C-alpha positions as CSV (number, residue, x, y, z in Angstrom):
1,X,-9.7,2.4,15.9
2,X,-13.4,1.9,15.0
3,X,-13.9,5.8,15.2
4,X,-11.0,6.2,12.8
5,X,-12.5,3.8,10.3
6,X,-15.9,5.2,10.4
7,X,-14.4,8.6,9.9
8,X,-12.4,7.4,6.9
9,X,-15.8,5.8,5.5
10,X,-17.5,9.2,5.9
11,X,-14.6,10.9,4.0
12,X,-13.7,12.8,7.3
13,X,-10.0,12.2,6.8
14,X,-8.8,14.7,9.5
15,X,-10.7,13.1,12.3
16,X,-9.6,9.6,10.8
17,X,-6.1,10.8,11.3
18,X,-6.7,12.0,14.9
19,X,-8.6,8.9,15.9
20,X,-5.8,6.7,14.3
21,X,-3.2,8.7,16.2
22,X,-5.0,8.2,19.4
23,X,-5.0,4.7,18.9
24,X,-1.5,4.3,18.0
25,X,-0.5,6.3,21.3
26,X,-2.6,3.4,23.1
27,X,-1.1,0.8,21.1
28,X,1.8,1.4,18.8
29,X,2.1,-2.3,17.7
30,X,-1.2,-2.3,15.8
31,X,-0.6,-2.3,12.1
32,X,-4.2,-1.6,11.4
33,X,-4.1,2.0,13.1
34,X,-0.9,2.8,11.1
35,X,-2.9,1.4,7.8
36,X,-5.9,3.5,8.6
37,X,-4.0,6.7,9.2
38,X,-1.9,6.2,6.1
39,X,-4.9,5.8,3.9
40,X,-6.4,8.9,5.4
41,X,-3.2,10.7,5.0
42,X,-3.1,9.8,1.4
43,X,-6.6,10.9,0.9
44,X,-5.9,14.3,2.5
45,X,-2.8,14.8,0.3
46,X,0.0,14.1,2.9
47,X,1.4,11.4,0.5
48,X,5.0,11.2,2.2
49,X,3.2,10.9,5.6
50,X,1.1,8.1,4.2
51,X,4.3,6.4,2.8
52,X,5.9,6.6,6.5
53,X,2.7,5.1,8.1
54,X,2.5,2.4,5.5
55,X,6.2,1.5,6.2
56,X,5.3,1.2,9.8
57,X,2.2,-1.1,9.2
58,X,4.4,-3.3,6.9
59,X,7.1,-3.5,9.5
60,X,4.5,-4.7,12.0
61,X,3.2,-7.2,9.6
62,X,5.5,-7.9,6.6
63,X,2.5,-10.0,5.0
64,X,0.0,-6.9,5.1
65,X,-0.8,-7.1,1.4
66,X,-3.2,-4.3,1.4
67,X,-0.9,-2.1,3.1
68,X,1.8,-3.0,0.6
69,X,-0.5,-2.4,-2.5
70,X,-1.7,1.2,-1.1
71,X,1.9,2.1,-0.6
72,X,2.4,1.2,-4.3
73,X,-0.5,3.4,-5.1
74,X,1.0,6.3,-3.2
75,X,4.5,5.6,-4.7
76,X,3.1,5.8,-8.0
77,X,1.2,9.2,-7.2
78,X,4.6,10.3,-6.2
79,X,6.1,9.4,-9.5
80,X,8.2,6.7,-7.9
81,X,7.2,4.1,-10.6
82,X,9.8,1.4,-9.9
83,X,9.1,1.6,-6.1
84,X,5.3,1.3,-7.0
85,X,6.1,-1.8,-9.3
86,X,8.2,-3.5,-6.5
87,X,5.3,-3.1,-3.9
88,X,2.7,-4.2,-6.5
89,X,4.7,-7.1,-7.3
90,X,5.3,-8.0,-3.6
91,X,1.5,-7.6,-2.7
92,X,0.5,-9.7,-6.0
93,X,2.9,-12.6,-4.8
94,X,0.9,-12.5,-1.3
95,X,-2.3,-13.0,-3.2
96,X,-3.5,-9.3,-3.7
97,X,-5.5,-9.4,-7.0
98,X,-5.5,-5.8,-7.8
99,X,-1.8,-5.5,-7.3
100,X,-1.3,-8.2,-9.9
101,X,-3.6,-6.3,-12.3
102,X,-1.8,-3.0,-11.7
103,X,1.6,-4.7,-12.0
104,X,0.6,-6.1,-15.4
105,X,-0.9,-2.8,-16.6
106,X,1.7,-0.3,-15.4
107,X,4.9,-2.2,-14.7
108,X,5.1,-4.8,-17.7
109,X,7.3,-2.5,-19.8
110,X,9.6,-1.6,-17.1
111,X,10.4,-5.0,-16.2
112,X,10.6,-6.1,-19.8
113,X,13.1,-3.3,-20.5
114,X,15.3,-4.5,-17.6
115,X,15.4,-8.1,-19.1
116,X,13.7,-9.9,-16.3
117,X,10.3,-10.2,-17.8
118,X,10.7,-13.9,-18.2
119,X,11.5,-14.4,-14.4
120,X,8.4,-12.4,-13.2
121,X,6.0,-14.0,-15.9
122,X,5.9,-17.2,-14.2
123,X,6.1,-15.9,-10.8
124,X,3.5,-13.3,-10.9
125,X,1.7,-13.0,-14.1
126,X,0.7,-16.6,-14.8
127,X,0.0,-17.2,-11.2
128,X,-3.0,-15.0,-11.4
129,X,-4.1,-14.8,-15.0
Protein backbone atom coordinates (compact mmCIF):
# COMPACT_ATOMS: atom_id res chain seq x y z
CA UNK A 1 0.00 0.00 0.00
CA UNK A 2 3.01 2.29 0.42
CA UNK A 3 3.65 2.31 -3.34
CA UNK A 4 0.00 3.17 -3.93
CA UNK A 5 0.14 6.13 -1.55
CA UNK A 6 3.42 7.36 -3.03
CA UNK A 7 2.00 7.11 -6.55
CA UNK A 8 -1.10 9.01 -5.50
CA UNK A 9 0.95 11.80 -3.95
CA UNK A 10 2.94 12.07 -7.19
CA UNK A 11 -0.27 12.34 -9.21
CA UNK A 12 0.29 8.95 -10.82
CA UNK A 13 -3.27 7.78 -10.30
CA UNK A 14 -3.17 4.79 -12.67
CA UNK A 15 -0.16 3.41 -10.79
CA UNK A 16 -1.87 4.11 -7.47
CA UNK A 17 -4.88 2.11 -8.66
CA UNK A 18 -2.63 -0.72 -9.81
CA UNK A 19 -0.69 -0.90 -6.53
CA UNK A 20 -3.85 -0.59 -4.42
CA UNK A 21 -5.43 -3.42 -6.40
CA UNK A 22 -2.36 -5.57 -5.75
CA UNK A 23 -2.56 -4.79 -2.03
CA UNK A 24 -6.26 -5.73 -2.03
CA UNK A 25 -5.45 -9.06 -3.69
CA UNK A 26 -3.06 -9.78 -0.84
CA UNK A 27 -5.43 -8.56 1.90
CA UNK A 28 -9.00 -7.71 0.96
CA UNK A 29 -9.79 -6.70 4.55
CA UNK A 30 -7.64 -3.54 4.49
CA UNK A 31 -9.90 -0.50 4.31
CA UNK A 32 -6.94 1.79 3.60
CA UNK A 33 -6.16 0.01 0.33
CA UNK A 34 -9.76 0.48 -0.80
CA UNK A 35 -9.61 4.13 0.26
CA UNK A 36 -6.39 4.79 -1.66
CA UNK A 37 -7.81 3.10 -4.74
CA UNK A 38 -11.06 5.05 -4.37
CA UNK A 39 -9.41 8.47 -4.19
CA UNK A 40 -7.17 7.50 -7.10
CA UNK A 41 -10.18 6.42 -9.16
CA UNK A 42 -11.89 9.66 -8.28
CA UNK A 43 -8.92 11.72 -9.43
CA UNK A 44 -8.72 9.74 -12.67
CA UNK A 45 -12.41 10.31 -13.44
CA UNK A 46 -13.86 6.91 -12.50
CA UNK A 47 -16.36 8.35 -10.05
CA UNK A 48 -18.67 5.33 -9.89
CA UNK A 49 -15.66 3.07 -9.30
CA UNK A 50 -14.56 5.43 -6.54
CA UNK A 51 -17.98 5.18 -4.86
CA UNK A 52 -17.77 1.39 -4.98
CA UNK A 53 -14.36 1.37 -3.29
CA UNK A 54 -15.43 3.94 -0.68
CA UNK A 55 -18.40 1.68 0.08
CA UNK A 56 -16.03 -1.25 0.62
CA UNK A 57 -13.72 0.78 2.87
CA UNK A 58 -16.67 2.00 4.93
CA UNK A 59 -18.11 -1.50 5.20
CA UNK A 60 -14.79 -2.64 6.68
CA UNK A 61 -14.64 0.36 9.02
CA UNK A 62 -18.00 2.14 9.53
CA UNK A 63 -16.22 4.88 11.52
CA UNK A 64 -13.81 5.75 8.67
CA UNK A 65 -14.65 9.44 8.55
CA UNK A 66 -12.23 10.35 5.74
CA UNK A 67 -13.77 7.69 3.49
CA UNK A 68 -17.30 8.85 4.35
CA UNK A 69 -16.33 12.47 3.68
CA UNK A 70 -14.62 11.64 0.39
CA UNK A 71 -17.57 9.55 -0.77
CA UNK A 72 -19.68 12.65 -0.11
CA UNK A 73 -17.41 14.71 -2.34
CA UNK A 74 -17.77 12.20 -5.16
CA UNK A 75 -21.54 12.00 -4.64
CA UNK A 76 -21.62 15.78 -4.97
CA UNK A 77 -19.61 15.65 -8.22
CA UNK A 78 -22.13 13.11 -9.54
CA UNK A 79 -24.96 15.52 -8.71
CA UNK A 80 -26.25 13.39 -5.85
CA UNK A 81 -26.60 16.24 -3.40
CA UNK A 82 -28.78 14.47 -0.82
CA UNK A 83 -26.37 11.52 -0.65
CA UNK A 84 -23.43 13.91 -0.36
CA UNK A 85 -25.16 15.73 2.50
CA UNK A 86 -25.93 12.45 4.22
CA UNK A 87 -22.26 11.46 4.07
CA UNK A 88 -21.02 14.85 5.22
CA UNK A 89 -23.46 14.83 8.12
CA UNK A 90 -22.26 11.37 9.17
CA UNK A 91 -18.57 12.30 8.83
CA UNK A 92 -19.19 15.50 10.80
CA UNK A 93 -20.78 13.51 13.60
CA UNK A 94 -17.61 11.41 13.66
CA UNK A 95 -15.48 14.55 14.04
CA UNK A 96 -14.47 15.39 10.46
CA UNK A 97 -14.35 19.19 10.52
CA UNK A 98 -14.30 19.78 6.74
CA UNK A 99 -17.45 17.69 6.45
CA UNK A 100 -19.15 19.90 9.01
CA UNK A 101 -18.10 22.97 7.02
CA UNK A 102 -19.34 21.53 3.71
CA UNK A 103 -22.55 20.37 5.33
CA UNK A 104 -23.16 23.88 6.65
CA UNK A 105 -22.32 25.51 3.29
CA UNK A 106 -23.96 23.07 0.88
CA UNK A 107 -26.68 21.22 2.76
CA UNK A 108 -28.26 23.70 5.11
CA UNK A 109 -30.96 24.65 2.60
CA UNK A 110 -31.84 21.06 1.74
CA UNK A 111 -32.39 20.12 5.35
CA UNK A 112 -34.17 23.38 6.10
CA UNK A 113 -36.65 22.66 3.28
CA UNK A 114 -37.29 19.23 4.75
CA UNK A 115 -38.22 20.86 8.06
CA UNK A 116 -35.60 19.06 10.09
CA UNK A 117 -33.04 21.82 10.40
CA UNK A 118 -33.73 22.21 14.12
CA UNK A 119 -32.91 18.53 14.67
CA UNK A 120 -29.54 18.68 12.96
CA UNK A 121 -28.71 22.18 14.11
CA UNK A 122 -27.97 21.02 17.62
CA UNK A 123 -26.70 17.65 16.52
CA UNK A 124 -24.11 18.80 13.98
CA UNK A 125 -23.84 22.54 13.51
CA UNK A 126 -23.53 23.63 17.12
CA UNK A 127 -21.24 20.71 17.84
CA UNK A 128 -18.54 22.21 15.62
CA UNK A 129 -19.28 25.94 15.38
